[in-house]
N, CA, C and O atoms as a MOPAC input file, in Angstrom:
PM7 MOZYME 1SCF
protein

 N     90.85000 1    60.67400 1   101.69000 1
 C     90.27400 1    62.01600 1   101.65400 1
 C     91.45400 1    63.11200 1   101.92200 1
 O     92.06200 1    63.16500 1   102.99100 1
 N     91.71600 1    64.03500 1   100.74600 1
 C     92.83100 1    65.10800 1   100.91400 1
 C     92.34600 1    65.89000 1   102.34400 1
 O     91.20700 1    66.11900 1   102.75400 1
 N     93.84800 1    66.24900 1   103.01600 1
 C     93.72400 1    67.27900 1   103.93400 1
 C     93.22700 1    68.61900 1   103.56900 1
 O     93.65600 1    69.18400 1   102.56300 1
 N     92.35900 1    69.14400 1   104.32500 1
 C     91.90300 1    70.49900 1   103.96800 1
 C     93.04500 1    71.65800 1   104.13100 1
 O     92.95900 1    72.72500 1   103.52400 1
 N     93.92600 1    71.39900 1   104.85100 1
 C     94.84200 1    72.37200 1   105.30400 1
 C     96.13400 1    72.41000 1   104.48200 1
 O     97.07700 1    73.19100 1   104.61800 1
 N     95.99500 1    71.44000 1   103.62800 1
 C     97.15400 1    71.55700 1   102.56700 1
 C     96.87400 1    72.25900 1   101.19700 1
 O     97.67000 1    72.33500 1   100.26000 1
 N     95.62800 1    72.74900 1   101.24500 1
 C     95.22300 1    73.45300 1   100.14600 1
 C     95.57000 1    74.98100 1   100.24400 1
 O     94.90000 1    75.61400 1   101.06100 1
 N     96.47500 1    75.63200 1    99.56300 1
 C     96.72100 1    76.99700 1    99.81300 1
 C     95.46200 1    77.78200 1    99.40600 1
 O     95.20000 1    78.76100 1   100.10500 1
 N     94.70000 1    77.51600 1    98.44600 1
 C     93.55300 1    78.39800 1    97.98800 1
 C     92.58200 1    78.42100 1    99.29900 1
 O     92.08200 1    79.51500 1    99.55900 1
 N     92.30100 1    77.44100 1   100.05600 1
 C     91.55000 1    77.43100 1   101.11100 1
 C     92.21100 1    78.07100 1   102.29700 1
 O     91.45800 1    78.59400 1   103.11800 1
 N     93.41400 1    78.10600 1   102.49500 1
 C     94.13700 1    78.94900 1   103.56600 1
 C     94.30700 1    80.23800 1   103.27000 1
 O     94.59700 1    81.02700 1   104.16900 1
 N     94.14000 1    80.69600 1   101.83800 1
 C     94.16300 1    82.30500 1   101.64200 1
 C     92.61400 1    82.69700 1   101.75000 1
 O     92.33900 1    83.76500 1   102.29800 1
 N     91.67000 1    81.94700 1   101.29400 1
 C     90.24700 1    82.57000 1   101.53800 1
 C     90.06800 1    82.52600 1   103.02000 1
 O     89.71400 1    83.59200 1   103.52300 1
 N     90.24700 1    81.47200 1   103.85100 1
 C     90.32500 1    81.64400 1   105.33100 1
 C     90.81100 1    82.84600 1   105.89300 1
 O     90.14600 1    83.53700 1   106.66500 1
 N     92.21300 1    83.16600 1   105.43900 1
 C     93.05800 1    84.26700 1   105.83800 1
 C     92.04400 1    85.62300 1   105.31200 1
 O     91.82200 1    86.56800 1   106.06800 1
 N     91.65400 1    85.56800 1   104.33100 1
 C     91.05400 1    86.78600 1   103.81800 1
 C     89.67200 1    86.96500 1   104.42400 1
 O     89.24300 1    88.11900 1   104.40900 1
 N     88.99200 1    86.13300 1   104.89400 1
 C     87.71600 1    86.04400 1   105.53700 1
 C     87.91500 1    86.58700 1   107.12100 1
 O     87.13100 1    87.27400 1   107.77600 1
 N     89.27200 1    86.03100 1   107.52700 1
 C     89.40400 1    86.34700 1   109.12000 1
 C     89.86000 1    88.09500 1   108.88500 1
 O     89.31400 1    88.95700 1   109.57400 1
 N     90.65600 1    88.36600 1   108.09100 1
 C     91.10600 1    89.90500 1   107.80100 1
 C     89.59400 1    90.58000 1   107.71900 1
 O     89.30200 1    91.44600 1   108.54400 1
 N     88.76000 1    90.22200 1   106.84100 1
 C     87.59000 1    91.03200 1   106.65800 1
 C     86.71800 1    91.03300 1   108.01800 1
 O     86.11200 1    92.03500 1   108.39700 1
 N     86.72100 1    89.68800 1   108.77800 1
 C     85.88000 1    89.81100 1   110.16600 1
 C     86.64600 1    90.76900 1   110.94500 1
 O     85.92200 1    91.63800 1   111.43000 1
 N     87.93300 1    90.89300 1   111.23200 1
 C     88.36200 1    91.80000 1   112.08200 1
 C     88.24100 1    93.31900 1   111.54300 1
 O     87.83700 1    94.14100 1   112.36600 1
 N     88.46800 1    93.65200 1   110.59100 1
 C     88.25800 1    95.03200 1   110.05200 1
 C     86.79400 1    95.47100 1   110.23700 1
 O     86.49500 1    96.48000 1   110.87500 1
 N     85.92900 1    94.68700 1   109.66500 1
 C     84.52100 1    95.02400 1   109.74800 1
 C     83.95400 1    95.13100 1   111.02000 1
 O     83.19500 1    96.05800 1   111.30200 1
 N     84.29900 1    94.15600 1   111.89700 1
 C     83.84800 1    94.26200 1   113.27800 1
 C     84.62200 1    95.63300 1   114.11400 1
 O     83.93800 1    96.18400 1   114.97600 1
 N     85.84400 1    96.09700 1   113.88800 1
 C     86.39100 1    97.26500 1   114.26400 1
 C     85.49300 1    98.49500 1   113.67800 1
 O     84.98800 1    99.32300 1   114.43500 1
 N     85.35700 1    98.53500 1   112.42200 1
 C     84.48500 1    99.48200 1   111.95900 1
 C     83.12200 1    99.58700 1   112.57700 1
 O     82.58700 1   100.66600 1   112.83100 1
 N     82.67000 1    98.59700 1   112.76900 1
 C     81.24800 1    98.51600 1   113.50600 1
 C     81.22300 1    99.06500 1   114.81100 1
 O     80.37600 1    99.85200 1   115.23300 1
 N     82.30900 1    98.55600 1   115.49900 1
 C     82.51400 1    98.85600 1   116.92800 1
 C     82.92800 1   100.59600 1   117.06500 1
 O     82.49700 1   101.30000 1   117.97800 1
 N     83.69800 1   101.01600 1   116.13700 1
 C     83.83800 1   102.46800 1   115.99000 1
 C     82.35400 1   103.20100 1   115.67400 1
 O     81.95700 1   104.15700 1   116.34000 1
 N     81.71500 1   102.70400 1   114.73600 1
 C     80.47000 1   103.22400 1   114.55200 1
 C     79.56700 1   103.39500 1   115.83000 1
 O     79.06200 1   104.42600 1   116.27400 1
 N     79.50600 1   102.19000 1   116.27000 1
 C     78.53100 1   102.17800 1   117.74500 1
 C     79.06100 1   103.02400 1   118.77900 1
 O     78.34000 1   103.54700 1   119.62900 1
 N     80.27500 1   103.16500 1   118.72500 1
 C     80.89100 1   104.04300 1   119.84900 1
 C     80.62100 1   105.49200 1   119.63900 1
 O     80.04300 1   106.23300 1   120.43400 1
 N     81.11300 1   105.81200 1   118.45700 1
 C     81.07800 1   107.21300 1   118.04000 1
 C     79.55100 1   107.56000 1   117.90400 1
 O     79.08500 1   108.52700 1   118.50600 1
 N     78.91500 1   106.89300 1   117.24000 1
 C     77.41600 1   106.93800 1   117.06900 1
 C     76.61300 1   107.27900 1   118.53500 1
 O     75.84800 1   108.23900 1   118.62900 1
 N     76.85700 1   106.49400 1   119.48900 1
 C     76.47000 1   106.44000 1   120.67600 1
 C     76.71400 1   107.75200 1   121.34600 1
 O     75.84500 1   108.38700 1   121.94400 1
 N     78.13000 1   108.16000 1   121.18400 1
 C     78.46400 1   109.54900 1   121.63000 1
 C     77.60800 1   110.75700 1   121.00900 1
 O     77.23100 1   111.63200 1   121.78700 1
 N     77.28800 1   110.84900 1   119.67600 1
 C     76.80300 1   111.61800 1   119.18400 1
 C     75.13000 1   111.77700 1   119.50300 1
 O     74.52400 1   112.84900 1   119.50100 1
 N     74.56800 1   110.48900 1   119.76500 1
 C     73.37900 1   110.71600 1   120.11800 1
 C     73.00900 1   111.00100 1   121.61500 1
 O     72.08800 1   111.78500 1   121.84400 1
 N     73.68300 1   110.40300 1   122.64000 1
 C     73.52300 1   110.49400 1   123.94400 1
 C     73.97000 1   111.83400 1   124.63900 1
 O     73.31900 1   112.58300 1   125.36900 1
 N     75.26100 1   111.91300 1   124.20300 1
 C     75.88900 1   113.38900 1   124.75600 1
 C     75.56900 1   114.68900 1   124.22900 1
 O     75.62900 1   114.81400 1   123.00600 1
 N     75.27900 1   115.56200 1   124.84700 1
 C     75.07200 1   116.96900 1   124.25800 1
 C     76.14900 1   117.80600 1   124.43100 1
 O     76.35200 1   118.43100 1   125.47200 1
 N     76.93100 1   117.84900 1   123.33700 1
 C     78.30000 1   118.73100 1   123.52700 1
 C     78.00800 1   120.31900 1   123.44300 1
 O     77.23600 1   120.85400 1   122.64600 1
 N     78.68500 1   120.87600 1   124.30000 1
 C     78.71800 1   122.41100 1   124.52200 1
 C     79.29000 1   122.92400 1   123.22600 1
 O     78.69600 1   123.80500 1   122.60500 1
 N     80.29300 1   122.46500 1   122.84400 1
 C     81.11700 1   122.94300 1   121.69400 1
 C     80.63100 1   122.45700 1   120.51500 1
 O     80.50800 1   121.24200 1   120.35800 1
 N     80.28600 1   123.38400 1   119.51000 1
 C     79.74000 1   123.08100 1   118.32200 1
 C     80.82500 1   122.36900 1   117.26600 1
 O     80.48700 1   121.56200 1   116.40000 1
 N     82.04600 1   122.77500 1   117.47900 1
 C     83.05200 1   122.22300 1   116.76900 1
 C     83.22100 1   120.70500 1   117.16200 1
 O     83.48200 1   119.83300 1   116.33300 1
 N     83.08200 1   120.52600 1   118.22300 1
 C     83.33000 1   119.10500 1   118.72800 1
 C     82.30100 1   118.28400 1   118.25600 1
 O     82.59200 1   117.25200 1   117.65100 1
 N     80.91800 1   118.66100 1   118.48800 1
 C     79.60400 1   118.04900 1   118.06900 1
 C     79.74900 1   117.74100 1   116.39000 1
 O     79.43300 1   116.68500 1   115.84100 1
 N     80.29700 1   118.92300 1   115.74700 1
 C     80.31400 1   118.67800 1   114.23700 1
 C     81.43100 1   117.50700 1   113.96200 1
 O     81.19900 1   116.54200 1   113.23300 1
 N     82.56200 1   117.70400 1   114.58300 1
 C     83.53900 1   116.70100 1   114.52500 1
 C     83.18800 1   115.04800 1   114.66100 1
 O     83.64100 1   114.17200 1   113.92400 1
 N     82.30100 1   114.86400 1   115.74900 1
 C     81.86700 1   113.55500 1   116.10300 1
 C     80.88800 1   113.11300 1   115.18600 1
 O     80.79900 1   111.92200 1   114.88800 1
 N     80.03500 1   114.11300 1   114.64700 1
 C     79.11100 1   113.69300 1   113.56900 1
 C     79.91200 1   113.39000 1   112.11400 1
 O     79.36200 1   112.60600 1   111.34100 1
 N     81.02300 1   113.91200 1   111.77900 1
 C     81.59300 1   113.59300 1   110.86100 1
 C     82.44000 1   112.35800 1   110.85800 1
 O     82.69700 1   111.68000 1   109.86300 1
 N     82.89800 1   112.11400 1   112.24200 1
 C     83.66400 1   110.54900 1   112.32800 1
 C     82.31100 1   109.49700 1   112.26200 1
 O     82.40100 1   108.39000 1   111.73100 1
 N     81.18000 1   109.95000 1   112.81100 1
 C     80.25500 1   108.93200 1   112.73500 1
 C     79.60800 1   108.69000 1   111.05800 1
 O     79.15600 1   107.59200 1   110.73300 1
 N     79.63500 1   109.56800 1   110.33700 1
 C     79.32500 1   109.43700 1   108.90600 1
 C     80.54300 1   108.58800 1   108.26500 1
 O     80.22600 1   107.60900 1   107.59000 1
 N     81.80500 1   108.86900 1   108.41500 1
 C     83.13800 1   108.26200 1   108.09400 1
 C     82.79900 1   106.71900 1   108.38500 1
 O     82.74800 1   105.90200 1   107.46600 1
 N     82.58300 1   106.39600 1   109.66000 1
 C     82.64500 1   105.08100 1   110.15600 1
 C     81.49800 1   104.37100 1   109.45800 1
 O     81.64000 1   103.20400 1   109.09300 1
 N     80.34200 1   105.04700 1   109.25800 1
 C     79.23300 1   104.45000 1   108.56400 1
 C     79.68000 1   104.11700 1   107.18100 1
 O     79.58900 1   102.94900 1   106.80300 1
 N     80.16300 1   105.05500 1   106.38200 1
 C     80.83500 1   104.78600 1   105.00300 1
 C     81.79600 1   103.47900 1   105.02500 1
 O     81.70400 1   102.53200 1   104.24400 1
 N     82.56600 1   103.59200 1   105.88500 1
 C     83.68900 1   102.43300 1   106.12100 1
 C     83.11000 1   101.21100 1   106.30100 1
 O     83.66300 1   100.19400 1   105.88200 1
 N     81.84300 1   101.18000 1   106.99400 1
 C     81.18100 1    99.63200 1   107.31100 1
 C     80.58600 1    99.31500 1   105.94700 1
 O     80.65600 1    98.13400 1   105.60900 1
 N     79.95100 1   100.26000 1   105.01900 1
 C     79.56900 1    99.95300 1   103.73500 1
 C     80.56400 1    99.70500 1   102.71900 1
 O     80.22100 1    98.99600 1   101.77200 1
 N     81.71000 1   100.15600 1   102.75200 1
 C     82.61900 1   100.01300 1   101.89900 1
 C     83.54200 1    98.74600 1   101.83500 1
 O     83.80600 1    98.11300 1   100.81300 1
 N     83.99800 1    98.47900 1   103.14400 1
 C     84.78800 1    97.37600 1   103.68400 1
 C     84.41400 1    95.88200 1   102.76500 1
 O     85.28400 1    95.20400 1   102.22000 1
 N     83.04100 1    95.58800 1   102.74500 1
 C     82.77400 1    94.36500 1   101.98800 1
 C     83.18400 1    94.44100 1   100.66700 1
 O     83.72100 1    93.47400 1   100.12700 1
 N     82.95100 1    95.69500 1    99.97300 1
 C     82.86000 1    95.91700 1    98.37900 1
 C     84.45800 1    95.72100 1    98.21800 1
 O     84.89800 1    94.96900 1    97.34800 1
 N     85.22700 1    96.36800 1    99.01700 1
 C     86.77800 1    96.18300 1    98.88400 1
 C     87.39200 1    94.77900 1    99.06100 1
 O     88.40200 1    94.35900 1    98.49400 1
 N     86.63100 1    94.14000 1    99.92200 1
 C     87.19900 1    92.78300 1   100.08700 1
 C     86.69200 1    91.61100 1    99.19100 1
 O     87.34400 1    90.59300 1    98.95500 1
 N     85.39400 1    91.90000 1    98.70400 1
 C     84.98300 1    90.88400 1    97.97400 1
 C     84.39900 1    91.04600 1    96.50000 1
 O     84.23500 1    90.16800 1    95.65300 1
 N     84.15300 1    92.30400 1    96.43300 1
 C     83.38200 1    92.75500 1    95.00400 1
 C     84.43900 1    92.90000 1    94.04400 1
 O     84.18100 1    92.49000 1    92.91200 1
 N     85.66200 1    93.43100 1    94.26600 1
 C     86.83700 1    93.81600 1    93.69500 1
 C     87.50800 1    92.58900 1    93.16300 1
 O     88.02000 1    91.92100 1    94.06200 1
 N     87.64800 1    92.11600 1    91.98900 1
 C     88.33700 1    90.94000 1    91.78300 1
 C     89.80200 1    91.10800 1    91.89700 1
 O     90.31700 1    92.13500 1    91.45500 1
 N     90.57700 1    90.10500 1    92.50100 1
 C     92.13100 1    90.37400 1    92.61000 1
 C     92.77100 1    90.17100 1    91.23800 1
 O     92.22100 1    89.46600 1    90.39200 1
 N     93.89800 1    90.77100 1    91.02500 1
 C     94.66700 1    90.80400 1    89.75500 1
 C     95.62600 1    89.57700 1    90.15700 1
 O     96.39000 1    89.56300 1    91.12300 1
 N     95.45300 1    88.67400 1    89.33100 1
 C     96.36100 1    87.39300 1    89.41900 1
 C     97.51100 1    87.47000 1    88.47700 1
 O     97.31800 1    87.87100 1    87.32900 1
 N     98.68500 1    87.11500 1    88.88000 1
 C    100.00700 1    87.18300 1    87.87500 1
 C     99.63000 1    86.00400 1    86.85900 1
 O     98.92800 1    85.00700 1    87.03300 1
 N    100.26900 1    86.41600 1    85.84300 1
 C    100.31200 1    85.39500 1    84.69400 1
 C    101.12400 1    84.30700 1    84.85000 1
 O    102.31600 1    84.54100 1    85.05100 1
 N    100.70800 1    83.03000 1    84.79900 1
 C    101.68200 1    81.91300 1    84.91300 1
 C    102.32200 1    81.62700 1    83.69300 1
 O    101.69300 1    81.85000 1    82.65900 1
 N    103.40700 1    81.19500 1    83.63800 1
 C    104.21100 1    80.67400 1    82.40800 1
 C    103.74200 1    79.37900 1    81.86700 1
 O    103.85600 1    78.36200 1    82.55200 1
 N    103.30800 1    79.35300 1    80.88000 1
 C    102.60400 1    77.86100 1    80.27200 1
 C    103.85600 1    77.18200 1    79.68600 1
 O    104.66100 1    77.82100 1    79.00900 1
 N    104.00700 1    75.83100 1    79.96900 1
 C    104.99400 1    75.44600 1    79.36700 1
 C    104.77600 1    75.09700 1    77.81500 1
 O    103.66100 1    74.86600 1    77.34800 1
 N    105.77900 1    75.08700 1    77.18600 1
 C    105.74800 1    75.12600 1    75.60600 1
 C    105.40800 1    73.61800 1    75.31700 1
 O    105.90300 1    72.75800 1    76.04600 1
 N    104.65800 1    73.30200 1    74.37300 1
 C    104.34900 1    72.00300 1    73.90700 1
 C    104.92000 1    71.67500 1    72.49200 1
 O    104.61100 1    72.42500 1    71.56600 1
 N    105.57900 1    70.80600 1    72.30900 1
 C    106.40700 1    70.46000 1    71.10000 1
 C    105.65800 1    69.29200 1    70.32600 1
 O    106.13900 1    68.82900 1    69.29200 1

C-alpha cells in the first residue's frame, strides 16, 4: 500500500485546507468579536458606532467570500512539456 505522505497532491490539498481553516476561523472570530461589540455596547460617539458597524459588515462579507476564493476559483496550472513521440 503506498504511503499517503509521499503524494504531493495530497500534501498540497491538506495545506490548502489548513490555510482555509485558519483564515476562515480568524474571520469568524473577528465577526463574533466585532459583532458582539456592535450589539452589546452602546457607543456614545456616532462615528465610532458607524465604524464598528462597517467592520462587522466587512467581516461578514469576508466570511462569505473566503470559501469562494479558496475552493470555487479553479487554479491556473502551468502547461507541462509533453515529450515528443517519434
